[in-house]
C-alpha positions as CSV (number, residue, x, y, z in Angstrom):
1,M,4.4,19.5,43.6
2,A,4.2,16.0,45.0
3,A,6.1,13.3,43.3
4,G,4.0,11.5,40.7
5,S,1.5,14.3,40.4
6,A,2.8,15.9,37.2
7,T,0.4,15.7,34.4
8,A,1.5,13.1,31.8
9,R,1.8,14.3,28.2
10,P,-0.7,12.6,26.0
11,V,0.7,10.0,23.7
12,Q,0.4,11.0,20.1
13,A,-1.8,8.7,18.1
14,A,0.1,6.4,15.7
15,F,-2.4,7.0,12.9
16,R,-4.8,9.9,12.3
17,V,-7.2,11.1,9.8
18,F,-5.9,13.7,7.2
19,P,-8.5,15.5,5.1
20,V,-7.0,16.0,1.6
21,Q,-8.0,16.9,-1.9
22,V,-6.7,15.9,-5.3
23,E,-3.9,18.2,-6.5
24,R,-3.0,16.2,-9.7
25,A,-4.1,13.1,-11.4
26,V,-2.0,11.5,-14.1
27,R,-1.9,8.1,-15.9
28,L,1.4,6.3,-15.5
29,T,0.2,3.6,-17.8
30,P,-3.3,2.8,-19.3
31,Q,-4.2,0.9,-16.1
32,M,-2.2,2.8,-13.4
33,A,-3.2,6.2,-12.1
34,R,-1.1,8.4,-9.8
35,I,-3.1,10.7,-7.6
36,T,-1.3,13.5,-5.7
37,F,-3.1,14.7,-2.6
38,T,-2.6,17.9,-0.6
39,G,-4.1,19.3,2.5
40,P,-3.4,21.7,5.4
41,T,-2.7,18.9,7.9
42,L,-0.3,16.9,5.9
43,S,2.6,18.6,7.7
44,G,1.9,16.0,10.4
45,F,2.0,13.0,8.0
46,R,5.0,10.8,8.8
47,T,5.4,8.0,6.3
48,G,8.7,6.3,6.2
49,N,7.9,5.1,2.6
50,R,8.9,1.5,1.9
51,D,5.6,-0.4,1.8
52,Q,3.9,2.0,4.2
53,R,0.1,1.3,4.1
54,G,-2.9,3.2,5.3
55,K,-6.6,3.7,4.6
56,I,-8.5,5.9,2.2
57,L,-12.1,6.9,3.0
58,F,-13.9,7.7,-0.3
59,P,-17.3,9.4,-0.6
60,A,-20.4,7.2,-0.3
61,P,-22.4,6.9,-3.5
62,G,-24.1,10.1,-4.4
63,L,-21.9,12.3,-2.1
64,T,-19.0,14.5,-3.2
65,E,-16.8,14.0,-0.1
66,P,-16.5,11.4,2.7
67,L,-18.3,12.3,5.9
68,L,-17.5,11.2,9.5
69,P,-19.4,12.1,12.7
70,E,-18.2,15.3,14.4
71,G,-15.0,14.6,16.3
72,A,-14.4,11.2,14.8
73,A,-11.5,12.4,12.8
74,E,-9.6,13.2,16.0
75,S,-10.5,10.1,18.0
76,G,-12.1,6.7,17.3
77,W,-12.7,7.2,13.6
78,Y,-13.1,3.4,12.9
79,A,-15.7,2.8,15.6
80,A,-17.6,5.8,14.4
81,W,-17.3,4.7,10.8
82,R,-18.7,1.2,11.6
83,T,-21.8,2.7,13.2
84,M,-22.7,5.0,10.3
85,P,-25.7,4.2,8.1
86,P,-24.7,2.5,4.8
87,E,-26.1,5.3,2.7
88,T,-23.6,7.8,4.1
89,R,-20.8,5.6,5.4
90,P,-17.6,6.3,3.4
91,I,-16.1,3.6,1.3
92,L,-13.0,2.2,3.1
93,R,-9.9,0.8,1.3
94,T,-6.3,0.0,2.1
95,Y,-3.5,1.4,-0.1
96,T,0.2,1.9,-0.1
97,F,1.5,5.5,0.1
98,R,3.8,5.8,-2.9
99,A,5.7,9.0,-1.9
100,Q,5.6,12.0,0.4
101,R,7.0,15.5,-0.2
102,T,7.2,18.6,1.8
103,D,7.1,22.3,0.8
104,P,4.4,21.9,-0.4
105,D,3.1,18.9,1.6
106,E,1.9,16.3,-0.9
107,V,1.3,12.5,-0.8
108,D,1.2,10.3,-3.9
109,I,-0.9,7.1,-4.2
110,D,-0.9,4.9,-7.2
111,F,-4.1,3.1,-8.2
112,A,-4.3,0.0,-10.3
113,L,-7.3,0.3,-12.5
114,H,-9.2,-2.8,-13.7
115,G,-11.9,-2.0,-16.2
116,D,-15.1,-1.0,-14.4
117,G,-13.6,-2.2,-11.1
118,G,-15.2,-1.3,-7.8
119,P,-16.1,2.1,-6.3
120,A,-12.5,3.0,-5.3
121,G,-11.2,2.2,-8.8
122,R,-13.9,4.1,-10.5
123,W,-13.2,7.1,-8.2
124,A,-9.5,7.0,-9.1
125,A,-10.2,6.7,-12.8
126,A,-12.4,9.8,-12.7
127,A,-10.5,11.9,-10.1
128,R,-10.0,15.6,-10.8
129,P,-8.3,18.4,-8.9
130,G,-10.3,19.4,-5.9
131,D,-11.9,16.0,-5.3
132,R,-11.9,15.2,-1.6
133,V,-11.1,12.1,0.4
134,L,-9.8,11.2,3.9
135,L,-6.4,9.5,4.4
136,V,-5.8,7.5,7.5
137,G,-2.0,7.6,7.7
138,P,1.0,7.6,10.1
139,A,1.4,10.5,12.5
140,R,4.6,9.1,14.0
141,E,7.6,7.5,12.3
142,D,7.1,4.4,14.4
143,A,3.4,4.1,13.7
144,G,3.6,0.7,12.1
145,G,1.9,-0.4,8.9
146,V,5.3,-1.3,7.3
147,N,6.0,-5.0,6.5
148,F,9.3,-4.7,4.7
149,Q,11.7,-5.4,7.6
150,P,14.9,-7.0,6.4
151,P,16.9,-8.4,9.3
152,P,20.5,-7.3,10.0
153,G,23.0,-8.9,7.7
154,T,20.7,-8.9,4.7
155,E,23.0,-8.9,1.6
156,S,20.4,-8.8,-1.2
157,V,16.7,-8.1,-1.7
158,V,14.1,-9.8,-4.0
159,L,10.8,-8.2,-4.6
160,A,8.0,-10.0,-6.5
161,G,4.4,-9.0,-7.1
162,D,1.7,-8.0,-9.5
163,E,0.7,-4.4,-10.5
164,T,-1.0,-3.8,-7.1
165,A,2.4,-4.3,-5.5
166,L,4.3,-2.0,-7.9
167,P,4.0,1.1,-5.8
168,A,5.4,-0.6,-2.8
169,M,8.1,-2.4,-4.7
170,T,9.2,0.8,-6.3
171,S,9.2,2.7,-3.0
172,I,11.2,-0.1,-1.3
173,A,13.8,-0.2,-4.1
174,E,14.2,3.6,-4.0
175,G,14.9,3.5,-0.3
176,L,17.5,0.7,-0.2
177,P,21.1,1.5,0.9
178,P,23.4,2.2,-2.1
179,G,25.1,-1.0,-3.4
180,L,22.6,-3.4,-1.9
181,P,21.5,-5.7,-4.8
182,V,17.8,-5.8,-5.6
183,Q,15.9,-8.0,-8.0
184,I,12.3,-7.2,-9.0
185,F,9.8,-9.5,-10.6
186,A,6.8,-7.5,-11.7
187,E,3.7,-9.1,-13.2
188,V,1.6,-6.8,-15.4
189,A,-1.0,-7.2,-18.2
190,G,1.5,-6.5,-21.0
191,P,4.2,-4.2,-22.3
192,A,2.0,-1.1,-22.1
193,E,1.9,-1.5,-18.3
194,E,5.6,-1.4,-17.8
195,Q,6.8,1.8,-16.0
196,P,10.2,3.2,-15.0
197,L,11.7,1.5,-12.0
198,P,14.9,2.3,-10.1
199,A,17.9,1.9,-12.4
200,T,19.8,0.1,-9.7
201,A,17.3,-2.8,-9.7
202,Q,17.6,-5.9,-11.9
203,V,14.0,-6.0,-13.3
204,T,12.1,-8.9,-14.9
205,W,8.8,-7.8,-16.4
206,V,6.3,-10.7,-16.4
207,H,3.5,-10.3,-18.9
208,R,0.4,-12.1,-17.8
209,G,-0.8,-13.6,-21.1
210,H,-2.7,-16.9,-20.6
211,S,-0.5,-18.5,-18.0
212,P,-2.3,-19.5,-14.8
213,S,0.8,-18.7,-12.7
214,P,3.1,-16.3,-14.6
215,L,4.8,-14.8,-11.6
216,L,5.6,-18.2,-10.1
217,D,6.8,-19.4,-13.4
218,A,9.2,-16.5,-13.8
219,V,10.7,-16.8,-10.3
220,R,10.9,-20.6,-10.6
221,G,13.0,-20.2,-13.8
222,A,15.2,-17.5,-12.5
223,A,18.6,-17.5,-10.8
224,L,18.2,-16.1,-7.3
225,P,20.9,-14.6,-5.1
226,D,22.8,-16.9,-2.7
227,A,24.1,-14.3,-0.3
228,A,21.6,-13.7,2.6
229,P,18.6,-12.7,0.5
230,Y,15.4,-11.2,1.9
231,F,12.2,-11.7,-0.1
232,W,9.2,-9.4,-0.2
233,L,6.1,-10.8,-2.0
234,A,2.7,-9.2,-2.5
235,G,-0.3,-9.4,-4.9
236,E,-3.1,-11.9,-5.4
237,A,-3.4,-14.0,-2.3
238,S,-3.3,-17.5,-3.7
239,A,-0.5,-16.7,-6.2
240,I,1.6,-15.2,-3.4
241,K,1.0,-18.2,-1.2
242,E,2.2,-20.5,-4.0
243,L,5.2,-18.4,-4.6
244,R,6.2,-18.4,-0.9
245,R,5.7,-22.2,-0.9
246,H,8.1,-22.5,-3.8
247,L,10.8,-20.4,-2.2
248,V,10.6,-22.2,1.2
249,R,10.0,-25.8,0.0
250,E,11.8,-25.9,-3.4
251,R,14.5,-23.3,-3.0
252,G,15.2,-23.9,0.7
253,V,14.7,-20.2,1.7
254,D,14.3,-19.7,5.4
255,R,10.7,-18.8,6.3
256,G,11.9,-15.8,8.3
257,S,13.5,-14.4,5.2
258,V,10.2,-14.2,3.3
259,C,7.7,-11.4,3.9
260,F,4.4,-12.1,2.0
261,Q,1.1,-10.3,1.8
262,G,-2.2,-11.0,-0.1
263,Y,-3.3,-7.6,-1.5
264,W,-6.4,-9.0,-3.1
265,R,-8.2,-12.3,-3.7
266,R,-9.3,-13.7,-7.0
267,G,-13.0,-14.2,-7.5
268,L,-14.0,-11.6,-5.0
269,T,-15.2,-8.1,-5.8
270,E,-13.5,-5.1,-4.3
271,D,-16.3,-4.8,-1.8
272,Q,-16.1,-8.4,-0.7
273,D,-12.4,-8.4,-0.5
274,D,-11.7,-5.3,1.6
275,S,-14.5,-3.3,3.1
276,T,-16.5,-6.2,4.6
277,A,-13.5,-7.8,6.3
278,P,-12.3,-6.4,9.6
279,P,-8.9,-4.8,9.5
280,S,-6.0,-7.0,10.7
281,P,-4.3,-6.1,14.0
282,S,-1.4,-4.4,12.2
283,D,-3.7,-2.2,10.1
284,P,-4.1,1.5,11.1
285,V,-7.7,1.3,12.2
286,D,-7.7,3.6,15.1
287,D,-5.7,5.9,17.4
C-alpha cells in the first residue's frame, strides 16, 4: 500500500445524542427534583463530572417523546433541530449532569423547580418512570463543556451560586483532591431547600429572604482564603456579575482565578432565556 493511502479512522464526535428514559424521580427538597435516566447507549457516555454540562431535548407540547429527523441523532442534530417546524421541534435546555454510574448505566440530573416555571420545569415536576427525553452529552472525556478548570498551584476553592448551581457545586466538591480546602456559599429560598453537601466543605447557606443581593452580601461579609484560591461562580447572570466585580475590585482577586457563568437571567422566561438564544461556542451543539 502506498504511503499516505491508509484509510484514516474517523474522529469520534465530542458530543452525541443519547436516547434515555426516566428510571427514578425523587424530590431532594420541595423545589429540587433529581431525575435518574437510563438507556441502552449510556455505556458511551463519558462525563468527567465537575460542572459538566450538556443539553436535554424534551418532547414538544402534545407529544410523549422528543422527535428528531431520521439520522439526525448520529450527525448534525442541532442543524436538523433548527429546521424542524415549531409544533414538533423538541424543547432544548442546558443542564449540568449531576452524576454518572455504570452497571447499570445511569445519569442523574437535578432540576430546580420554580412554581409553574417553563416547559422543562413542568416536565421535571411531573416526570415518571418511562418518560423519554434525549440527552446531548459527552462521548469523549476531552469533549469540553466543563468550566471548572483550577490552575496548577491552586491551594483552595470557593464555590458560590444559587440553587441552579447546586448540582455543579456539589459535583465539583465531591471530585476535589483530598485535603484541598473548599468553601461553598449556596443561596436558596429558605431552610427547607438545604440539602446534604460534602462533609469536607465549609458550607454557608444563604436564605434569600427580601435582600436584593443575598449571595453578594454573604460573600462580602465572609473571610475568604488567602492561599491561592480559585473561585467558581454561577447563578443569575446579573448577581454573578456583581459578585465577580466584588472579588476582583474589592478583594483584589486575580481575574484569571475567577470562573463565572450566568445560568439564567432575571426577568426572562425560560423560553426567552435559553431556547431562543444560539448556543455559545463552548456548548455541545453538534458533533
